N, C-alpha and C positions, 0 to 999 in steps of 0.2 A: 504494499499500499504507500502510496504518496501521500502525504500531506501537504498541502499547499495553504500556509496561514499568511493570513491578511491583518495586519496591524497597525491602527492610526491613531493618532491625537488631533485628525482633523474632524470636520461632520458634525453633526445636529446633537443636542442634549438630549437623552433620555434618562428617562426615570427608572433607577435602578437599585437594587437594595447594595448596602455598602460594602458587602463580600464581591460584589461584582467590580471587580477592573483587571487591568490590564496585566499585573504580576499574576493573579491568583487564577486568571485564567489560561495565562500562557504555562505556566509551571504545571495546572492541572490535564492540559493537552498534553504536553511534553510526559509526563507520566502514563497517560493512557495510550499513548499511542508510540510508545518508548521502542517499538520495532520497527515503526515506520521510515521509509526515506522521507526529511523534513524540506521544504525551501517555504522562506519567509519573506513578503513583501512589506516591509516597513514603509509608510506614508506619512510624511512630515512629523518625524518623532523628535522628540528631543536629543540632545546629546547623552543626556542621562539614561536617556531609552537605548540609544544606542550602544552604549557602554555594555549596559545589562544584556541586550540582544548578542553582542558580540562573546558576551561571556558563556554564552550558554551554546551558540551554535555558528557555524561557519557559513551555512548556505545561507546569509540574510543579502538581500537586494533592498537599498533603500533609494526612494522615488519622490517624487513631488508631484503629487496628481490631486490630490484633493478631495476625492468622491470615490463612492466605493465601485461604482459601474466601472469605471477606470481600472482600478486596481482587479476585480473580476478577470476583465480582458486580459490583463498581465497576467494571471494564472492560469487563464483560459490558452495563452500563448504557450504556456510552460507546459500546460496538459497535453495539447496536440502535437509536443514534438517528443514525446516519450514512446521510445522504439516497439513496447510492447502491445498490442492492442488491447491484452484484455488484462494490464493493468489496473488495480482500482485506484482512482483517486479522490483523495476528501478534501474538498475545498471548504476551509473552515476559516469563519471570522474571529474577531478578537472579542467576543464579548459571551463566551459561550464554557458551558461546565459541563462534563461528562462524567458518568460512572465508570468506575476503572471495567468493564466487561465491555465499553462503547467498541473498542477496535474490531472485535470478536463478533459483535452485532451488525456492525457495518459489513463486514466481509462476507457474513453467513448471508445477509440480505439481496448482496451484490452478487455473489458466486453461487450461493446454493439455492437459494431460491430464485435468483434470476429476473429479478426486479431493473428496470431502467436505472431508475435515480432510487437512491436510499436516503433517508435522513433519522437521526437516532432520537429526535426531537416531537413529540407528542404536542402540537400546537392546541393550546387552549381554545384558540376558535373555533375550531371542530367540534366545540361543544356549547355553542353559543347560537342563539337565533341573529338573524343579522341585525334586527331592531335593537338587540342587546351589544352590537359591535362583532358580531362573530361572522364567521365565513358567508360569501354571499349566496351558497347553495346547501346551506344547513337550514334543516326544518326539525322544529320538536327538539334541538337541542342536541342533534346527531347529524352526521352526513352519510348519504348515501352510499355503500361501500361492501368490499366482501373482504374477509378475516382470515389469515391464513396461519399454522402452524408452523416456526420455525424451531432453529435447534435450539434456541437460549431464550426467544419471545415471541409473543405472536403479532403479527404483521396486519395493517390494515392499509388497503390503498385508501390514498387522499388525492385531494385535487392540486394542491400547491403545500407549498413550505418558502423558507428563506433562503438565502444564499448560502447557506451552510447544508450541503450534500454532497453523498458519492455517486460514482459512476465509473464504468471503464471509459477507457481511452475511447474503443472503436464507437461507443456511443455517442460519446462527446464530438467526435468527428462526423460521424452522421446528422447528428441534432446543429453542427456548429451557426448554420444560418439563424436557426431560432433563437438561440443561446446570445447571437452576437445580436441581433434586430432587437431584444427587449433591454440590452445592456450598453447602447451606442449612445444615451447621453449621461448627464452627470448622477440620475437615480436608476439603479435595477428596477425593474419591474416585474419582482420575480413570480406574483399572483398570473399576471398575463404572461409569464414566460411559460411556466407550467399547464396552464390552461390550455396554450397551442401545443405543447408538448402531448397532452392527456389527447388532442382531438386527431393528432396523427399515429397513437395506438401507443404511446408511452406509458408505462407504468411506474407511479412514483407510491414509493410506500412509507411507513410510518412505524416504528416500533411501538407497541403499546404495553405494557406502560413505558415511556420515555426513559431513553440512558443517555441524554442529554436536554439540557435547557438554554434557549435564549434568556439572556439576561434582564431584559425590559420586567418591571417589577408584575406589571399585569399580564403578563404572559409567560409568566414561569409552566415550565412542564409540569401537570399536577401529580399530585399521590408522592409526592418527593421531598423530603426536606434537603433544598440544596445546598444550604449553607452547611450541615453537615459533610456532607459529600466531599468537603474540602478537607 
C-alpha cells in the first residue's frame, strides 16, 4: 500500500475537538500504516512543521498551492505514475484518526472484497435526513444500500465520501478524467465526483462501524471514542 498524505496549514477553519491537530493525526497515521510506503505533500507549512516532518520521513515534498483540490491532483499525479496497476493507494488528508486495524480493513475492501473505492470512515451524514443536514439521498435516516461481510468488518455501499479514500492504481487510471473534472478548481467537489463514479458503475464501500474518522466535531464517525484511540 502507498499512503499519500496531504498536510496543510492553509485552508479554512473547521470546528474540531482539541485532540484533532496535525501532529496527533500524522503520528496516528504513521503508527497505523507503518508497513506502507509513504509520500507527504506539505502545502504552505511553517518551518517548525518542516523540521518535524523531516524528522519523521524523507519522502516529503513542500509546495505552495493553497487549496485541497490542487494538492489532490499532485497526489493523483504520483499515484498514476506507480508501475504496479494493482497497487493500493490511500489518499489521506491531515485531519483523520484511525483505529489500529485500518490498514488491514482498507486492503480487505479493495483487494479481497473487490470494491473500486473504499473508505474506513463511516460518515454520519448517511444517518440523517436531508432536512437535518444529512446526505441528499437519505430517507428515514438511512441510505439505500447493500451490506457485505468482509474478513474484519461489514461493508456497506455508499454514494459518497470525502477526499480520503483508497483505490487501485488501475482504477485511478481508468477514472482519471472524472477525478480531474471535479478537482480542477480550488475546492474538491467530492460528492459530485463519487456520484458520477457511481453512475458509471463504480462501487464505493464504507466500513461499518468506521475504522477512521474525519476530524470535524459534528461529523465524527459514530460509536467510537476517538480521543481514546490516540
